N, C-alpha and C positions, 0 to 999 in steps of 0.2 A: 653616490649613495651606496652605503653598505647594506647588503641584504641580511636579514636575520637568519641565523643558522638553526634556530630552534624549529622543530617540526610543527606543522599546523595542528592545533588541538580541535577535536570534534566538539560540536555544540553539546553540552551536557544534557540539555532537554531532550534531544533526539536519541541520546544513548540510554536514558532512563527507561527501564523496563515498564511496559504498560500491559494490562490484561485485556485481551480481546473478548467481546461478548460472544454469546453462543452462535450468532449468525456468522461473524467473522472467524470464529474458532473452527467452523466447518471447513474453512479453506486453509488457514494458517496454523491451526492447532491451538490448544487452550493455554499453553505455557506462557508466562509473561515474557515479552520480547521488546527490544527497542523498536521505535517506530520505523527506523531504517530497515530492520530485518522483516518487519511486517510487510513493508512495501516490496522488498526483494521476493518474499514468498508469494505475494500476490502476482508479481510479474512472472514467476515460475509457473504458477497456475494458469495465468492468461496465455502464456506461450505454449504450454503443454496441451491446452484445450483449443488452441487456434482461435482465440477470441479477440485478436487484434485485427482491425479493419485493414486489409491489404492495400486498399487505395488511399486510406488516410490513417497513417501509422499512429497518430496521436489519439485515435478513437478506439475505445474498448467496447466490444459488443457483449452484453451481459447474458450469461446463461442463468438458470434458475437460482443458483447460489449467489451469484453476483447481483442479481436483481434485488435480493433482500438487503444487500448492503447499499445499493444505489437507489434506495427509496422507490423501487418499482420501475425505474427507467430502463429502457432496453439498450441504451448506449450512453456512455459518458466520455469526456476527454480524459486523458491521463492526469490533467491538472485538477479536474473535478473529482477524480477518484480519491485523492488525498483528503479532500474536504468531506466526502461521504464516509471515508474510513474513520475520520476523527470522531464521528458520532457513534462509533462501535467499539471504542476503547475506553478503559478506565485506568486512571493513574494508580 
C-alpha cells in the first residue's frame, strides 16, 4: 500500500475562531481564537498556577477563575474541561 504524501489537514471546525465569554476571557483573553488555542492557553494558565493534581495528572484543581468556568466544581478531569469550556464560547 502506498502512503499518501499530502500533509494531514486540520479539522476546519477546530480552526475557526470563536469568541470567549467574559468568564473565559479572564483567562485566555477576549480576542477570537480557535478552540485549539483556547485549550493551549488554559493549559498554560493551569501549569503556571500549579493547578494540576500531582497525584492524578488528568485532574485539574479549580481556582476562583476556573470555578466560574467549571460550573462551581472544585476539580474536573481534563476531558470534562473541554465540555465546560464549550459553554463559554460563541461562534
